[in-house]
C-alpha positions in Angstrom: 142.2 107.5 32.9 140.9 111.0 33.6 144.3 112.0 34.7 145.7 110.8 31.4 143.1 112.8 29.5 144.0 115.9 31.4 147.7 115.6 30.9 147.9 118.3 28.2 147.5 121.6 30.0 147.2 124.8 28.1 150.5 126.6 27.7 152.6 123.4 27.7 155.3 123.2 25.1 153.9 121.8 21.8 155.2 118.4 20.8 155.3 117.5 17.1 155.1 113.9 15.9 155.1 112.7 12.3 153.6 109.3 11.5 153.8 108.7 7.8 152.0 111.6 6.0 150.3 112.8 9.3 151.7 115.4 11.6 150.4 115.4 15.2 151.2 118.8 16.7 150.5 119.2 20.4 148.2 116.2 20.4 148.5 113.8 23.3 149.0 110.1 22.8 145.5 108.5 22.7 144.3 105.9 25.2 145.3 102.4 24.1 141.7 101.2 23.6 140.4 104.3 21.8 141.2 103.0 18.2 139.4 99.7 18.7 136.3 101.4 20.0 136.1 104.0 17.1 137.3 101.8 14.3 134.3 99.5 14.5 132.2 102.4 13.1 134.9 103.8 10.7 135.2 100.4 8.9 131.8 100.9 7.2 131.9 101.2 3.5 129.5 102.3 0.8 128.8 102.0 -2.9 127.9 104.7 -5.4 126.5 103.9 -8.8 128.0 105.9 -11.7 126.2 104.5 -14.7 125.5 101.5 -17.0 127.6 99.9 -19.6 126.0 99.0 -22.9 126.0 95.3 -21.7 123.9 96.1 -18.6 126.7 96.2 -16.1 126.6 98.8 -13.4 129.8 100.9 -12.7 130.2 101.8 -9.1 132.8 103.2 -6.7 133.5 101.5 -3.5 136.3 100.9 -1.1 138.0 97.6 -0.3 141.4 99.1 0.7 142.3 102.7 1.6 140.5 104.6 -1.1 137.5 104.3 -3.3 138.1 102.6 -6.7 136.0 101.7 -9.7 134.2 98.3 -9.7 131.6 96.7 -11.9 128.5 94.7 -10.8 126.7 92.5 -13.2 123.5 91.5 -11.3 121.7 92.2 -8.0 124.0 91.3 -5.0 126.6 90.3 -7.6 130.3 90.4 -6.8 132.1 93.8 -7.0 134.8 93.2 -9.6 137.5 95.8 -9.2 138.7 97.7 -12.3 141.2 100.3 -11.0 143.9 99.8 -8.4 145.3 103.3 -7.7 146.6 105.0 -4.6 144.3 108.0 -5.1 140.5 107.8 -4.8 138.2 107.8 -7.9 134.8 109.3 -7.3 133.7 110.4 -10.8 133.6 108.2 -13.9 131.3 107.7 -17.0 130.8 104.7 -19.2 130.9 105.0 -23.0 127.6 104.2 -24.6 129.4 102.6 -27.6 128.3 98.9 -27.6 131.4 98.1 -29.7 133.7 98.8 -26.8 133.2 98.7 -23.0 135.2 101.7 -21.9 135.0 104.5 -19.4 136.5 107.8 -18.5 137.5 108.7 -15.0 139.0 111.5 -13.0 141.9 111.4 -10.6 144.0 114.0 -8.8 147.2 113.7 -6.7 147.2 114.1 -2.9 143.9 116.0 -2.8 145.2 118.9 -4.9 142.0 118.8 -7.0 143.9 119.2 -10.3 141.9 116.2 -11.6 143.2 114.6 -14.8 141.0 112.8 -17.3 141.8 109.1 -18.1 140.4 106.6 -20.6 140.4 102.9 -20.1 138.8 99.9 -21.8 137.4 97.4 -19.4 139.8 94.5 -18.9 142.8 96.4 -20.1 145.6 96.9 -17.4 146.4 100.5 -18.0 144.6 103.8 -18.5 145.4 106.5 -21.0 146.0 110.1 -19.8 144.0 112.5 -22.0 144.8 115.8 -20.3 148.0 117.8 -19.6 148.7 116.5 -16.1 148.5 119.8 -14.3 145.2 121.6 -15.0 141.8 121.2 -13.4 139.4 119.0 -15.4 135.9 117.6 -14.8 132.3 116.9 -15.7 133.0 114.5 -18.6 130.0 113.7 -20.8 130.0 111.1 -23.6 128.5 111.8 -26.9 125.6 109.5 -27.9 127.8 107.6 -30.3 130.5 107.1 -27.6 133.2 108.4 -29.9 133.7 111.8 -28.3 133.5 113.3 -24.8 133.1 116.9 -23.6 134.6 118.1 -20.3 135.6 121.3 -18.7 139.3 122.3 -18.4 141.4 125.1 -17.1 144.4 124.1 -19.3 144.3 127.2 -21.5 144.9 130.0 -18.9 144.6 128.3 -15.5 141.5 130.3 -14.6 138.7 129.9 -17.1 136.6 126.7 -17.2 136.7 126.1 -21.0 134.8 123.2 -22.6 137.0 120.8 -24.5 136.3 117.9 -26.7 138.4 114.7 -27.0 138.2 111.5 -29.0 139.9 109.0 -26.7 140.5 106.3 -29.3 142.0 108.7 -31.8 145.0 109.6 -29.7 144.6 113.3 -30.5 144.8 116.1 -28.0 141.6 117.8 -26.7 140.4 120.7 -28.7 138.5 123.8 -27.6 134.7 123.9 -28.1 133.7 126.8 -25.8 136.0 129.5 -24.5 135.4 130.2 -20.8 136.5 133.8 -20.9 137.3 133.9 -17.2 134.0 132.2 -16.3 132.9 128.7 -15.4 131.4 126.7 -18.2 130.1 123.1 -17.8 129.0 120.6 -20.4 125.6 119.0 -19.6 124.4 117.0 -22.5 124.8 116.2 -26.2 121.9 116.5 -28.7 120.6 113.2 -30.0 122.5 113.7 -33.3 125.7 114.7 -31.5 125.9 118.0 -33.4 125.1 120.3 -30.5 126.1 120.6 -26.8 124.0 121.8 -24.0 126.2 123.9 -21.7 125.9 125.9 -18.5 127.6 129.2 -17.8 127.7 129.2 -14.0 128.2 132.4 -12.1 126.8 131.5 -8.7 124.0 129.3 -7.3 121.6 132.1 -8.0 122.9 133.0 -11.5 123.4 130.8 -14.4 122.9 130.8 -18.2 122.0 127.8 -20.4 123.1 127.6 -24.0 122.9 125.3 -27.0 126.2 125.3 -28.8 126.4 124.3 -32.5 129.7 122.4 -32.7 130.2 123.0 -36.4 129.9 126.8 -36.3 130.6 127.5 -32.6 127.4 129.6 -32.4 125.8 129.8 -28.9 122.1 130.2 -28.4 120.7 131.0 -25.0 117.9 128.7 -23.7 114.9 130.5 -22.0 116.6 133.8 -21.4 115.2 135.7 -18.4 114.9 139.4 -17.6 116.5 138.7 -14.1 119.0 136.4 -12.6 118.1 132.7 -12.5 119.7 129.8 -10.7 120.1 126.7 -12.9 120.9 123.3 -11.4 121.0 121.1 -14.5 119.5 120.3 -17.9 119.1 117.6 -20.5 118.0 117.5 -24.1 114.7 115.8 -24.9 115.3 112.7 -26.9 113.6 114.1 -30.0 116.0 117.1 -29.9 113.1 119.5 -29.9 113.4 120.8 -26.4 115.3 120.8 -23.1 114.4 119.6 -19.6 115.9 122.0 -17.1 115.9 122.7 -13.4 115.8 126.4 -12.6 114.3 128.8 -10.1 112.9 131.2 -12.7 109.8 133.0 -11.3 109.8 130.7 -8.3 111.2 130.4 -4.8 112.4 126.8 -5.4 114.1 125.1 -8.3 111.5 123.6 -10.5 111.7 121.0 -13.3 110.7 122.6 -16.6 110.4 121.8 -20.3 111.4 124.4 -22.9 110.8 123.9 -26.6 113.8 125.2 -28.5 111.8 126.1 -31.6 108.5 127.5 -30.2 109.8 128.8 -26.8 106.8 127.0 -25.3 107.4 126.4 -21.5 105.9 124.1 -19.0 106.6 123.5 -15.3 106.6 119.7 -14.6 107.1 119.8 -10.8 104.7 122.5 -9.8 103.0 120.1 -7.4 106.2 119.8 -5.4 106.9 122.8 -3.0 110.6 121.9 -2.7 113.8 122.1 -4.8 114.4 119.6 -7.6 118.1 118.7 -7.6 118.8 116.1 -10.2 117.2 114.7 -13.4 117.8 111.9 -15.9 116.1 111.1 -19.2 115.9 107.5 -20.6 117.6 107.0 -23.9 114.3 106.1 -25.7 112.6 109.2 -24.3 110.1 107.1 -22.4 110.9 108.2 -18.8 112.1 111.2 -16.9 113.4 110.7 -13.4 114.1 113.4 -10.9 114.9 113.9 -7.2 113.1 116.4 -5.0 114.9 117.6 -1.8 112.1 117.7 0.8 113.5 119.3 3.9 116.8 117.4 3.4 115.1 114.1 2.6 115.4 112.8 -1.0 112.3 111.6 -2.9 112.5 109.8 -6.2 110.0 110.9 -8.9 109.4 109.2 -12.2 107.4 110.7 -15.1 106.1 108.6 -18.0 106.7 111.1 -20.8 104.3 109.2 -23.2 101.3 109.1 -20.9 102.3 112.2 -18.8 101.5 110.1 -15.7 103.7 110.2 -12.6 104.7 106.7 -11.5 104.7 105.7 -7.8 108.0 103.9 -7.1 108.2 101.5 -4.2 109.0 103.0 -0.8 112.5 103.0 0.4 113.3 101.5 3.8 113.5 104.9 5.6 113.9 108.6 4.9 117.4 109.4 3.5 119.2 110.7 0.5 119.0 109.8 -3.3 121.6 110.7 -5.9 123.3 109.6 -9.1 120.4 108.8 -11.3 121.1 106.8 -14.5 119.0 104.8 -17.0 120.3 101.7 -18.7 120.7 101.7 -22.5 117.3 100.2 -23.1 115.5 102.6 -20.7 114.0 99.8 -18.7 116.0 100.2 -15.5 116.9 103.2 -13.4 119.9 103.0 -11.0 120.5 105.4 -8.1 122.3 105.7 -4.9 120.4 105.6 -1.6 121.5 106.0 2.0 119.7 106.7 5.3 120.8 107.2 8.9 121.1 103.4 9.5 121.9 102.2 6.0 125.2 102.8 4.1 124.8 104.2 0.6 124.2 101.4 -1.9 123.2 101.0 -5.6 119.5 100.4 -6.1 117.8 99.6 -9.4 114.2 100.2 -10.3 112.7 97.9 -12.9 110.3 100.3 -14.5 108.0 97.9 -16.3 107.3 95.9 -13.1 107.8 98.8 -10.6 110.2 96.6 -8.6 113.1 97.9 -6.6 116.2 95.9 -5.9 119.5 96.6 -4.2 122.5 95.6 -6.4 125.0 96.2 -3.7 124.8 95.4 0.0 127.4 97.4 1.9 128.7 96.6 5.3 128.2 99.0 8.2 131.2 97.4 10.0 131.2 95.3 13.2 128.4 97.4 14.8 124.7 96.9 15.5 122.9 99.2 13.2 119.7 98.5 15.1 121.1 100.8 17.7 121.8 103.6 15.2 119.8 106.7 15.9 117.5 108.4 13.4 117.4 112.2 13.8 114.3 114.2 14.6 113.8 117.5 12.7 113.5 120.4 15.1 112.9 124.1 14.7 114.5 126.9 16.8 113.8 130.6 16.9 116.5 133.1 15.8 116.9 136.9 16.1 114.9 138.3 13.2 111.3 138.0 11.9 109.7 137.0 8.7 106.0 137.7 7.8 105.5 139.2 11.2 106.7 136.1 13.1 110.0 135.0 14.6 112.1 133.2 12.0 112.4 129.5 12.7 115.5 127.6 11.6 115.7 123.8 11.0 118.1 121.5 12.8 118.5 117.7 12.8 118.9 116.3 16.3 120.4 112.9 17.2 120.0 111.9 20.8 121.2 108.9 22.8 118.7 106.5 24.2 119.9 107.0 27.7 118.4 109.6 30.0 119.7 113.2 29.6 120.7 115.9 29.8 123.4 115.0 27.3 126.5 117.0 26.3 126.1 118.4 22.8 128.2 118.4 19.6 127.0 121.1 17.1 128.0 120.0 13.6 128.1 122.8 11.0 128.1 122.0 7.3 130.3 123.6 4.7 129.3 125.3 1.5 127.9 127.6 2.6 125.4 126.8 -0.2 125.0 123.3 1.1 122.8 121.5 3.5 123.0 118.9 6.3 121.1 115.9 5.3 120.2 112.7 7.2 122.3 110.2 5.2 124.6 107.5 6.6 127.3 108.9 8.9 128.9 106.3 11.2 130.9 109.1 13.0 127.7 110.6 14.3 126.5 107.2 15.4 129.7 106.7 17.3 129.4 110.1 19.0 125.8 109.4 20.1 126.1 105.7 21.0 129.6 105.5 22.4 130.3 109.0 23.8 126.8 109.8 24.9 126.7 113.2 23.2 123.7 114.5 21.4 124.5 115.8 17.9 122.7 118.9 16.6 123.2 119.7 12.9 121.5 123.0 11.9 120.8 124.4 8.5 121.5 128.1 9.2 120.5 130.9 6.9 122.4 130.6 3.6 121.8 126.8 3.4 120.4 125.3 0.3 117.1 123.4 0.1 114.9 126.1 1.6 114.4 128.4 -1.3 116.5 131.1 -2.9 115.5 133.8 -0.4 116.8 131.8 2.5 119.9 130.9 0.4 120.8 134.6 -0.1 120.3 135.6 3.6 124.1 135.3 4.3 125.5 136.9 1.2 128.1 139.7 1.4 127.5 142.1 4.3 124.9 139.7 5.8 127.6 137.2 6.9 127.3 138.3 10.5 123.7 137.2 10.6 124.7 133.5 10.4 126.8 133.9 13.5 123.8 135.4 15.2 121.8 132.3 14.2 124.5 130.2 15.9 124.0 132.3 19.1 120.3 131.7 18.9 120.9 128.0 18.6 123.1 127.9 21.7 120.4 129.8 23.6 117.8 127.3 22.4 119.9 124.4 23.6 119.4 125.8 27.1 115.6 125.4 26.8 115.8 121.6 25.9 115.6 119.5 29.0 117.4 116.5 27.4 120.4 118.6 26.4 123.2 120.0 28.6 123.8 123.5 27.4 126.8 123.8 29.7 128.6 121.1 27.8 128.6 122.2 24.2 131.3 121.6 21.6 131.1 123.3 18.1 132.6 121.7 15.0 132.6 122.4 11.3 134.4 121.8 8.0 135.3 124.4 5.4 132.8 127.3 5.7 131.5 125.3 8.8 135.0 125.6 10.1 134.8 129.3 9.9 131.5 129.3 11.7 132.9 127.1 14.5 135.8 129.6 14.9 133.3 132.5 14.9 131.2 130.8 17.5 134.3 130.3 19.7 135.1 134.0 19.4 131.6 135.3 20.0 130.1 132.7 22.4 133.1 131.1 23.9 131.7 131.5 27.4 128.9 129.0 26.5 131.2 126.5 24.8 133.8 124.0 26.1 135.7 123.5 22.9 135.8 123.6 19.1 136.9 121.6 16.0 137.9 123.3 12.8 138.4 121.2 9.7 139.8 123.1 6.6 138.2 126.3 7.9 138.6 129.9 6.9 140.6 131.9 9.4 141.0 135.1 7.5 138.7 136.0 4.6 141.3 138.4 3.0 144.0 135.8 2.8 141.5 133.1 1.8 140.1 135.0 -1.1 143.6 136.2 -2.2 145.2 132.8 -2.1 142.5 130.4 -3.1 143.1 128.7 -6.5 142.7 131.2 -9.3 139.9 129.2 -11.0 137.9 129.5 -7.7 138.3 133.2 -7.0 135.3 134.6 -8.9 133.0 131.9 -7.5 134.1 132.7 -4.0 133.8 136.4 -4.4 130.3 136.0 -5.6 129.4 134.4 -2.3 131.6 136.1 0.3 132.2 139.5 -1.3 135.1 141.0 -3.2 138.1 141.7 -0.9 139.4 144.2 -3.5 136.6 146.6 -2.6 137.8 148.8 0.3 134.5 148.7 2.3 134.0 145.0 1.8 137.7 144.3 2.7 137.2 146.2 6.0 134.1 144.2 6.7 135.7 140.8 5.9 138.7 141.7 8.1 136.4 142.6 11.0 134.5 139.3 11.0 137.5 137.1 10.4 138.4 134.7 13.2 142.0 135.6 13.0 141.2 139.2 13.8 139.2 138.1 16.8 141.7 135.4 17.9 142.2 137.0 21.3 138.6 136.2 22.1 139.1 132.4 21.5 139.9 131.0 24.9 138.5 127.4 24.7 140.6 124.4 23.6 140.6 124.0 19.8 141.4 121.1 17.4 142.5 122.3 14.0 142.7 119.8 11.1 143.9 120.6 7.6 145.2 119.0 4.4 148.6 120.3 3.2 147.5 120.3 -0.5 144.2 122.1 0.0 143.7 124.4 -3.1 140.4 125.9 -1.8 141.3 127.0 1.8 145.1 126.9 1.9 146.8 125.2 4.8 148.3 128.6 5.6 144.8 129.5 7.0 145.3 126.9 9.7 148.9 127.7 10.3 148.4 131.4 10.9 145.5 130.7 13.3 147.4 128.1 15.3 150.4 130.4 15.6 148.3 133.4 16.7 146.4 131.4 19.3 149.5 129.7 20.7 151.3 133.1 20.9 148.6 134.2 23.3 148.7 131.0 25.4 145.8 129.3 23.8 145.5 125.5 23.7 145.5 124.2 20.2 145.8 120.6 18.8 146.8 120.6 15.2 146.6 117.6 12.8 147.9 118.0 9.3 147.9 115.5 6.4 150.6 115.9 3.8 148.7 113.9 1.2 145.3 115.4 1.5 143.5 118.5 0.3 140.1 119.9 1.2 139.0 117.2 3.6 140.4 113.8 4.2 139.6 111.1 1.5 142.0 108.3 2.4 140.8 105.9 5.0 143.9 105.8 7.2 143.9 109.6 7.4 140.2 109.8 8.1 140.6 107.2 10.8 143.3 109.3 12.4 141.2 112.4 12.2 138.2 110.8 13.8 140.2 109.1 16.5 141.7 112.5 17.3 138.3 114.1 17.2 137.0 111.5 19.7 140.0 112.0 22.0 139.4 115.7 21.9 135.7 115.4 22.8 136.6 113.2 25.7 139.3 115.6 26.8 137.2 118.8 26.8 134.3 117.1 28.4 136.5 115.8 31.2 138.3 119.1 31.5 135.0 121.1 31.9 133.6 118.6 34.3 136.7 118.7 36.5 136.6 122.5 36.5 133.0 122.3 37.6 134.0 119.9 40.4 132.1 116.8 39.1 133.1 113.6 37.5 132.1 113.4 33.8 129.3 110.9 33.2 128.7 110.3 29.4 128.6 106.8 28.1 132.4 106.6 27.6 132.6 102.8 27.3 136.4 102.6 27.3 136.6 104.0 30.8 137.6 107.5 30.0 134.9 108.8 32.3 136.1 106.9 35.4 137.4 108.8 38.4 141.2 109.0 38.6 
């Protein structure tokens, strides 16, 4: 078996095999028993609550076939009745609050191109009505309180600006412009209780946003809580009396706080001052009785509920284990709160909190697949020192560590999140569990500088000309691995997606002598071509984060740190994975990197999906990706062990570690 794994020497002629929409380029045929071993984990499914119908039904997305579709659940542990039967996944939908018709809006793109179109459908009717032009980017639909109109953002006018449009789905009329984006990104957040005003966000970056109330009859915009300096705004909702706004912002604070602003007196109050972490989501009950919000406490989600009449914080029942919480929504009567919850050993499911009785109940019970979740590993949160100092002390960075139960030292897979303004969080990830339980790898998932969740100072530590410092953090992490007795610092693979893909490539270029291989999913190979070619409606957002490539000094810096520029220093085996229709990081990023490395004799496996975009959303494609990933991990581990003159010893149950 080892001989089979090592039958793909560097420099051999690349073979190209197409299987449906997947292209396997220079990827060896996998062992016969690999798929069966991996698929037990990949067959897990989850459920995400999207909101309540006026009749008390819960709209969810879940997967029975290849992609997630809309379903409705009418009671706890009730059947999931499927509503949509499409070939493309649906992950965003909103239910009309109009009790006279049970209808919903949903978004769908084609092949991962992210040009999502808005559709309207009545529950029980066989076909949906297309509301948008079929080619622009559309999103963030928000129903009016009456359920007669909906607001959403659209790039239909010029292909770049995020305008806010209004549409009456039952009227059959075309959407009309409510807010002109003017080459900026505008998002609708909420309707005033009388449906005469819109609460909208002008988003510049995670650290700069502007909140406005728009009078729909006159078009006049009035800024809410203007500040003398830049403020990051996460979200906002009208109070149900229409007198004020609940908003999440980092004004005068290191973390995003939940605040109330009176629109008439300008009175301000901080409602989450007792929580030293970011607030990331909020919901207000229709009767104005309750305010629910989620705090992100070191990556773990915590549900908070405030009784707005008594000003008392409720104490919701404890969830089974630390995890993530998202998608808050109150039912029409304000008596029940739905949310999605997942942990390391529990798939995401829809939970409902009965507020009067403080009782929590799961409305869906998703299957983890034919695997024993009792063996799933919960991560420990570690800290490792990096190169610089803060407040006179060496800066410590957080990392989640998953370790096998068997004695070490274990080979290591470093997993790098995208964003970069994102965060690794300990939710449900069956792939990690497979790597730990079946391959015997430890998984280390750091939140390097620039990650969200640790305050706005930390978030800004990688901006512009500071990008190099994140790569130094990676070097510090690799050094730290060598000090951990249960981890094998001589058997380290680095992997990442999107921005994490860039970091994986940068690690290979800068610290390749300490790594045995790398995996790049939808990663940035060259910052200049990335910023030049990314979808026009994304360019300003990306330049705010990475720097403007049109500036000569910034262009020179971005060129210098790009993996493509440093390709001659990448000598370890590399797996590159990309979607052909990716509008964010174009597939040309992967192609130019693969060609450059192969021209220099480098060993590159390249997997491309013709019907995917930024990441793989279809199950058959995801399965192929993870099978290839598993095959690659076994290959580089066996290759390095053979070079070192020893037989590899991880827990490779299908026999891949056996001597030839």
